[in-house]
N, C-alpha and C positions, 0 to 999 in steps of 0.2 A: 365789292366782295368783302372788304374789311368791315364796312358798315353792317353788312348782312350778318357777318359772324358776331359782331357786337350785339346786334338785335337778338340773334339766336341765343346768345349767352344770357340775355335778360328775359328769355321765354317768348320773344316775338318771332313768329314764323317757325316756332319749334313744334315738336310733336304734340298731339292732343290725346286725351284719354277720356273714355266714357264707359262706365261700368253698368251692365244691365243684369238685374237679378231675375232669375226664372220665376221667383215668387218672393215678394218682400215679407211675407208672413212666415213666422217660424215659432218654435217653442224651445225652452231650455232643453239641452241634450240632443237637439236635432242639428240640421245643417242649413246653411244658406248656399244655394247653388247659383252660379252666374258665370258671366264672362267679362273680361276686361278687353274692350275694343280700343286699339291704338291706330292712329293715323299719323304717318310721318309728316314732318314739316318741310321747309324749303331746302334743308340740307341734311346730310346723313347725321344720325344721332346715336351716340353710344349710351345705351340704356344700362344702367348699373343694376337696377332691381325694380321689380313691381311687387308691391305689398298691399294687402287688404287688411283692414282692422275695424273692430267695432268701437264706436265712440258714443259717449252719453254725457249728460249734464250731471255734475256732482257738486254737492254742497260741502264746503271746506271751512272749518273753524280757523280763525286767525285772530289771536289775541281775544278781545272781548266781542269781536264781530264775526261775521260769516260772509263768504262770497261764493259765487257759483263759477265753476270752471268746466271746460270740456275735456274729458279724460278719455284717452284710448286705453281700453282695458284688455284687449285681446287682438293679436295680429298674426298674420301668416304670410310668408312670401309665396307668390304664385309664379315667379319667374326669376332666374338669375340674370347675368349680364348677357347682352346680345346687341347687335347692330340693327338699327331701324333705318331703312333706306328712305329717301325723299318720297313723300306721298304713299308710301307702302301702308297697306291695311293689314292688320294682324289682330286675331282674336285669341285670347288666352282663357280657357275654361278653368274654373276653380270650384272647390267644395269646402266651405269654411265651417268647421264644427262650432256650434254655439255652446258656450260653457253652461254647465248645469245651474250655476248661480246667476246667470244673466237675468236682470230685473224684468218684470212684466211691464209692458207698455200699453197693452190693449186687452179689454175684457169684453167678450161678446161683441166684437166688432167696433167698440168705442174706445177712444184714447183716454187713459187715466190722466186727469188734469195734473200737470206738473211733470209728466214724463216725456222723454224724447230719446230716440235711438237712431243711429245711422251707421252705414258701412262706408268707411273712408278708404279710397284708393290712392296710393302714393306711387308716383312714377319718378324715380330718381334718374336724372339725366346728367351725364358727366359734364362738368364745366358749365352747368346751367342751373336755374332754379328748379325746385321740385314742382312737378305738375300734380294736380289732385282732382278728385271727384268725390262727391258725397251723395249717398242715396239713403232715403228713409227706410228704416226697418221696423216691422211691427212684431213684437214678441208677445205671444198669447200664453195664457197659463196652462199648465199641465192639469189633468183631471182632478188631482187631489187639491191643487190650488183653487180651482173653480168651485169645488164642493165647499171648501172652507169659506171662501168669499160669499157664496150663496147663503151659507148659514148665518153669517153676519147680517146680510140683508134681511133674511127671514126673521131674525131676532129684532129687527127694527133699527139697526145701526145705519146711519147716513154717511155716505162717502164724503170726505172733506178734501183730500188731495193726496199726492204721493211725491216723494223725493228720494234722492240717494244721498247718504251721509258717508263721507270718507272716514274710515275707521274700522275697527274690528270689535266683535262681540266676544268678550272674554269667555273661554270655555266652549265656544262653538267653532268647529273647524271651517274656516273660510279659505277659498282660493283667490278671491277677488279683494281688492283693498277698500271696498265700500259695501254697504248693505242698504237695502230698500226699506223705506217705511211707508206703509199704506195707512192713511189716517182716517178715522171715523169719528163722527159726533156720537155721543152716547145714545143708546136706545132709551125710550121712555122708562122702561122698568129698571134701568141702571142710572138714570139721570140724577137721583139723589145721592148716589155713591161716587160716581166718576163723571168727569167732564168729557174726556176723549179717550180713544184707544188707538195705539199705533201697532200695526201688525207687520212682522218681518218674516219672510220665508228665506231660509238658507238651504238650498236644494242640492242633493247629491244623486248619483245613480240609484241608490237604495231607497231614499225617502227624503223627508223634509223636516228640518228643525223649525218649529213654529215659535217665534218669540213675541210675547205680548207685553206692551208697556201701557199701563193704565194710569191716567192722571186722576188720582184719587182726591176727592173733595175733603177739606178739613172738617173736623167736628167741633163740638163745644170746647173741648180742652186740647185739641190737636190741630196742627197745621196741615194743609194739603201737601201731598207728596206723590211721587211716582212709585208704583209697584210693578214688579216684573215677574214673568213666568215663562218657562220654556218647556215645550212638549214635542215629542218626536212621533211622526207618523210614517208609514210605508206607502209607496205608490200603489201597492195592491189593495190598500184599504179604501181607495177612492169610492168604489161602488158597493161597499159592504158595511158601511158605517152610518149611523144616525148622526150626521154632522151637527145638526142643530143642538142635540142633546150634548154632544162632546164639547162643542165650542162654548155652550152655556156653562158646562162644568168647568172648563178652563177659566172662564171669566170669574165664576164664583170662587174658585180656589185662589186665583191670582189676587183678587181684590180683598181676600180675607187675611192676607199677610201684610206685613209692614214694608219689608224690603226684598232684595233678591238680586236677580240677574241685572247687570248694568252694562250698557254699551259705552265704549270709550273711544275717543279719537286717537290718532297716532300721537305718541309722545305723552299721552295723559296716563296717570296711574290707573291700573285696571284692578277691579275688585272681584272677589270670588262670588260664586253663586250662593244664593240662599234658597233658590227655587228648586223643587224636585224635578227630575228629568223623567217624564212618563212616556212609555211606549205603547202604541196601539197597533198591534199586528207585527208580524215578522218582517225584517228588512229585506224583502225580495225586490229584484229589479222589476221595472215596468216595461212590458213589451211595447215599444214605441211604434206609432204609425206616422206616415208622412202626410196624412190628410190635414186640412186646415179648416174644417168646419167648426163653427162655434155654438151652434144651437144644440140643445140636448133634449128638448121636448119634455122637460120636467116641470112640475108645478112649483108654486111658490114665487117669491120675488127674485128676479134675476139681477145680476150686477148691471146689466144693460140699462136698467131703469134708474141707476143712481150715479153712474160715472159721468164725468163732464168731458168736453172736447179738449183737444190738445192745447197746451200752452207752451210755446217754444221761446226760450230766452236764455242767454248766457252772458256772463261777464268774465273776461279773462279766458284762459284756456289751458288745459294740461294734456300733454300726450306722453304716455309712459312716465308720468310723474313730473314732467317738465312743461313749461309754458309753450304754447304754439306761437310761432312768430306772427306778429300783427298782420302782415300782408296775407299770409296763408289763412289765418283765422278769419280775416275779412272776407276772403273769397268764400269760405265755407258758410260764414254767417249770412252772406247774401244769397247763396244757393239754397240754404235750409231755413231761412227765416229767423235765425238767431237774432236776438236783440229786439224783436217785435213783441210788445206786450199786449 
């Protein structure tokens, strides 16, 4: 009996947890619905709390280098303390709101190369190690995101990759401690002017701040440098705007200036804007639907033709700004394929 208690304290013969999502596909501003299924172990267990949270892979600058970590950026308790009897089966339903700034992982059913997202379930058991579960989540773009991405494709930009950078964009209201960069190789008509473009969406219930960072080529008497632009659109503009014309205008304007908006990591000095803040349409809310279809039957080149498959990998880990313990992270890495290149 004493040996069994010792094993239970190390998680052997203890309760198990398995989270099942009703649908792993979602969009910013919607929800993830599911249930946490618990099965009691060999002995009664005092459950302190059951928590679900969204985790993703974030790039963090450290000195002159950069490393990738797993960050939990949104969490919600789904149960308080209770007693779980031996072999008892219990299901706890939940509905987790997805933050509006949640990064996009999938476009038209294909994973953006470099992006990963998961729902982590944490079962805190008194006097024992935490149990956990990790389920892949697919975050699809809102209509206005899709139209802008389509416009880049129709202008001839080729998708390069995407990642998350820990930090804040000065002057843009952010609720999350990171921002997404979707990277494109320059379209042929821009190739003599710029090398690449990085696109960032900072989304709210009213609309989207669109931040462009263009890697501008140097000239005969000038060195290459980055130029920045920020533009604001409303969700209601999605289907009533000529996005190819608008995006082309943004690029023309951004590349015509020398400096401007700058993104900075935590602790770094932040610079003010030099880029104009342009609005297209009134900031009305977008009536959200819970369907998850991704085809729109529109002409032109879709993002589905230029995105690559998923690449999952992480070094180190952060949960709520701190490092995940090696043993726990190891379990998640094995379950989710982290570390595989």
